[in-house]
C-alpha positions in Angstrom: 19.3 -18.1 15.1 15.8 -17.7 13.6 15.2 -14.6 15.7 18.2 -13.0 14.1 16.4 -13.0 10.7 13.0 -12.2 12.0 11.2 -9.5 10.1 11.0 -6.4 12.3 7.9 -5.2 10.4 6.1 -8.2 11.8 7.9 -8.5 15.1 7.0 -4.8 16.0 3.6 -4.7 14.3 1.4 -2.7 16.9 -0.6 -5.1 19.0 -2.7 -2.5 20.8 -4.3 0.8 19.8 -1.9 2.8 22.0 1.0 1.6 20.0 -0.5 2.4 16.6 1.1 5.6 15.4 -0.7 8.4 13.6 -4.4 8.7 12.7 -5.4 10.1 16.0 -8.6 11.2 14.3 -9.5 7.5 13.9 -8.4 6.0 17.2 -11.4 7.2 19.2 -13.8 5.7 16.7 -11.9 2.4 16.6 -11.9 2.3 20.4 -15.7 2.5 20.5 -15.8 -0.6 18.3 -13.4 -2.4 20.7 -15.5 -1.4 23.7 -18.8 -2.5 22.1 -17.3 -5.7 20.7 -19.0 -4.9 17.3 -18.0 -3.2 14.1 -19.7 -2.1 10.9 -18.4 -3.0 7.5 -15.2 -1.0 7.2 -13.1 0.2 4.3 -9.6 1.5 5.1 -7.8 3.2 2.2 -4.6 5.1 1.7 -1.0 4.8 0.5 1.0 1.5 0.8 2.7 0.8 4.1 0.8 3.3 6.2 -1.0 0.9 8.6 -4.2 -0.3 6.9 -3.6 -4.0 7.4 -2.2 -3.4 10.9 -5.3 -1.6 12.0 -7.5 -4.4 10.5 -5.6 -7.1 12.3 -5.6 -5.1 15.5 -9.4 -4.9 15.4 -9.9 -8.7 14.9 -7.4 -9.5 17.6 -9.3 -7.4 20.2 -12.9 -8.2 19.2 -14.4 -11.5 20.3 -14.8 -13.0 16.8 -13.8 -15.7 14.4 -12.0 -14.2 11.5 -10.8 -15.0 8.0 -7.9 -13.2 6.4 -7.8 -13.1 2.6 -5.3 -11.3 0.4 -7.3 -10.2 -2.6 -4.2 -9.8 -4.8 -3.7 -13.6 -4.5 -7.3 -14.7 -4.4 -9.5 -12.5 -6.5 -11.4 -14.8 -8.7 -15.2 -15.1 -8.3 -14.8 -18.7 -7.3 -12.4 -17.7 -4.5 -15.0 -15.2 -3.2 -18.0 -17.6 -3.5 -16.3 -20.6 -2.1 -13.8 -19.5 0.6 -15.6 -16.5 2.0 -19.2 -17.9 1.6 -18.1 -21.2 3.3 -16.7 -19.2 6.3 -19.6 -16.8 6.5 -22.3 -19.5 6.4 -20.7 -22.0 8.8 -21.6 -22.2 12.5 -19.2 -20.2 14.6 -18.2 -20.4 18.3 -18.1 -16.7 18.9 -20.8 -14.0 18.6 -19.3 -12.4 15.5 -17.4 -13.3 12.3 -15.1 -10.9 10.5 -13.6 -11.3 7.0 -10.5 -9.2 6.5 -10.1 -8.6 2.7 -6.7 -7.1 2.2 -5.8 -5.2 -1.1 -9.4 -5.4 -2.2 -8.7 -3.0 -5.1 -7.0 -5.9 -6.9 -10.4 -7.6 -7.2 -12.1 -7.3 -10.7 -15.6 -5.8 -10.7 -17.3 -9.2 -11.1 -15.7 -10.5 -8.0 -16.6 -7.3 -6.1 -20.2 -7.7 -7.2 -20.1 -11.3 -5.7 -18.6 -9.9 -2.5 -21.4 -7.3 -2.3 -24.0 -10.0 -2.4 -22.2 -11.9 0.4 -22.1 -8.7 2.5 -25.9 -8.4 2.2 -26.7 -12.0 2.8 -24.6 -12.5 5.9 -24.6 -9.0 7.4 -26.5 -10.1 10.5 -23.5 -12.0 12.0 -20.5 -11.4 9.6 -18.6 -8.1 9.1 -16.2 -7.2 6.4 -13.0 -5.1 6.8 -11.6 -4.1 3.4 -8.2 -2.4 2.8 -7.1 -0.8 -0.5 -4.6 1.7 -1.9 -7.1 3.2 -4.4 -10.6 3.6 -3.1 -11.8 4.6 -6.6 -11.2 1.0 -7.7 -13.9 -0.2 -5.3 -17.4 -0.4 -6.8 -19.9 2.1 -5.4 -22.3 -0.6 -4.0 -19.5 -1.8 -1.7 -18.4 1.7 -0.7 -22.0 2.5 0.3 -22.2 -0.5 2.5 -19.0 0.4 4.4 -17.8 3.1 6.7 -14.8 4.6 4.8 -11.7 5.8 6.6 -8.6 7.3 4.9 -5.5 6.1 6.6 -3.2 9.2 6.8 0.6 8.6 7.0 2.1 9.5 10.4 4.6 12.4 10.5 8.3 11.8 9.7 9.0 12.6 13.3 6.7 9.8 14.5 8.2 7.4 12.0 11.7 8.3 13.2 10.7 7.8 16.8 9.3 4.4 16.0 12.4 3.4 14.1 14.8 4.5 16.8 12.7 2.6 19.4 13.1 -0.6 17.4 16.8 -0.1 16.9 17.3 0.6 20.6 15.4 -2.6 21.5 17.5 -4.6 19.1 20.7 -3.0 20.5 21.6 -1.6 17.1 23.9 1.5 16.8 23.1 4.1 14.1 23.9 7.5 12.7 20.8 9.8 12.8 21.7 11.3 9.4 21.6 7.8 7.9 18.2 7.1 9.4 17.0 10.5 8.0 18.2 9.4 4.5 16.3 6.1 4.8 13.1 7.8 6.0 13.2 10.5 3.4 13.7 7.9 0.7 10.8 5.7 1.6 8.3 7.9 3.4 5.3 7.6 3.8 5.8 3.8 3.5 6.6 2.8 7.0 7.0 -0.9 6.1 9.7 0.0 3.5 11.4 2.3 6.1 11.7 -0.6 8.6 12.6 -3.2 6.0 15.2 -1.0 4.4 16.8 -0.3 7.8 16.9 -3.9 8.8 18.6 -4.9 5.5 21.4 -2.5 6.1 22.6 -3.7 9.4 26.1 -5.1 9.6 27.5 -6.3 12.9 24.8 -4.6 15.0 25.3 -1.2 13.3 23.3 0.5 10.5 25.8 0.7 7.6 24.0 2.8 4.9 24.5 1.5 1.4 23.9 4.6 -0.7 23.3 2.5 -3.8 20.5 0.5 -2.2 18.6 3.5 -1.0 16.0 5.0 -3.4 17.1 8.2 -5.0 14.9 10.9 -3.4 14.9 12.9 -6.6 14.4 10.1 -9.0 11.1 11.6 -10.2 12.8 14.9 -11.0 15.5 12.9 -12.8 12.8 11.2 -14.8 11.4 14.6 -15.9 14.9 15.7 -17.0 15.4 12.5 -19.0 12.0 13.0 -20.8 13.4 16.3 -22.1 16.5 14.5 -23.4 16.9 12.7 -26.8 17.8 9.0 -26.8 17.1 8.6 -23.1 15.0 5.4 -23.1 17.8 3.1 -21.8 18.7 5.6 -19.0 15.0 5.9 -18.0 14.7 2.1 -18.0 17.7 1.8 -15.7 16.4 4.6 -13.4 13.1 2.7 -12.8 14.9 -0.6 -12.2 17.5 0.9 -9.8 14.8 2.6 -7.7 12.7 -0.6 -7.3 9.5 1.4 -8.2 6.4 -0.4 -7.0 3.7 2.3 -6.9 3.3 3.1 -10.6 -0.1 4.7 -10.1 1.7 7.5 -8.2 4.2 7.9 -11.1 1.3 8.3 -13.6 -0.2 11.0 -11.5 3.2 12.7 -11.1 3.7 12.7 -14.9 0.3 14.2 -15.4 0.9 16.9 -12.8 4.2 17.7 -14.5 3.0 17.5 -18.1 3.9 21.1 -18.9 7.5 20.4 -17.9 8.2 18.0 -20.6 5.4 18.2 -23.2 4.6 21.9 -23.6 3.6 21.6 -27.3 1.9 18.2 -27.2 0.1 18.3 -23.8 -3.2 16.8 -24.9 -1.6 13.9 -26.8 0.7 13.0 -23.9 -2.2 13.1 -21.4 -4.0 10.5 -23.5 -0.9 8.3 -23.5 -0.5 8.6 -19.7 -4.2 7.8 -19.2 -4.0 4.7 -21.3 -0.9 3.5 -19.4 -2.7 4.2 -16.1 -5.8 2.3 -17.3 -3.8 -0.8 -18.2 -1.8 -0.6 -15.0 -4.9 -1.9 -13.1 -5.0 -5.2 -15.0 -1.5 -6.1 -16.3 0.7 -8.7 -14.7 4.0 -6.8 -15.0 3.5 -3.2 -14.2 7.1 -2.2 -15.0 6.8 -3.5 -18.6 3.5 -1.6 -19.0 5.1 1.6 -17.6 8.1 1.4 -20.0 5.7 0.8 -22.9 4.0 4.1 -22.0 7.5 5.8 -21.8 8.2 4.6 -25.4 5.0 6.1 -26.6 5.7 9.4 -24.8 9.2 9.6 -26.3 7.9 8.8 -29.8 5.3 11.5 -29.5 7.9 14.0 -28.3 10.2 12.8 -31.1 13.0 12.1 -28.5 13.4 8.3 -29.0 
């Protein structure tokens, strides 16, 4: 009964380099690490759900090492870094190498990153660090300079589709190809979201697409249209909620790139508002509230509230 509810994203996480889709430019370099049973400090960066954590876990599973996994979005205080990671790195191990996997490292404040840098220097002889992040610009330069940086590029939609159909076939799930295309187009390049969304919409061993639960592909364009409309705040708020937006940083960039479409006469003022919202996004607890606060400021400036 438990297997019925097992998350596919974990069940079918690639366990070997051959099963890892995309990033062929990187596989040869990773294979050399596996062959030598050693790695440098590594920093994988790129969009959410594209395989950064999977690659990090694949590495530590195939290298003879003791490893510690830390999610920096949960444990980002200086004390967490000093205590948990230092205790692991300084203790006696049973294998020739220790590896610390620090997931979502861009959530760490600069002071915690500075503490991490010191640990990377102190224990570099026998401890390696693998960091993953969505936004490499949030990682302080001293850490970047100590790591080999690799951008994780999303696999093609064709590769994602092949992976998804392989999973469905193994699970004996029937499906309509056009429904899978809708799901992939809605969530791409986030492979994790593609798989999770598909699994959620299975009824009696068949993918039954619920159009209301799939992200509107054109919701960003809808947002631009609403910004050109008077009294649209409530509609924008509902749009953001309905589409379960998680990557607000991408939305800030989209608004900046599209600034001339909704703020032709007040471009400079609106850029400042977007920049302030983006700056706060890195530290606030509730990113949706912060984003909607920025929308209020934009609509006020455009006299459309």
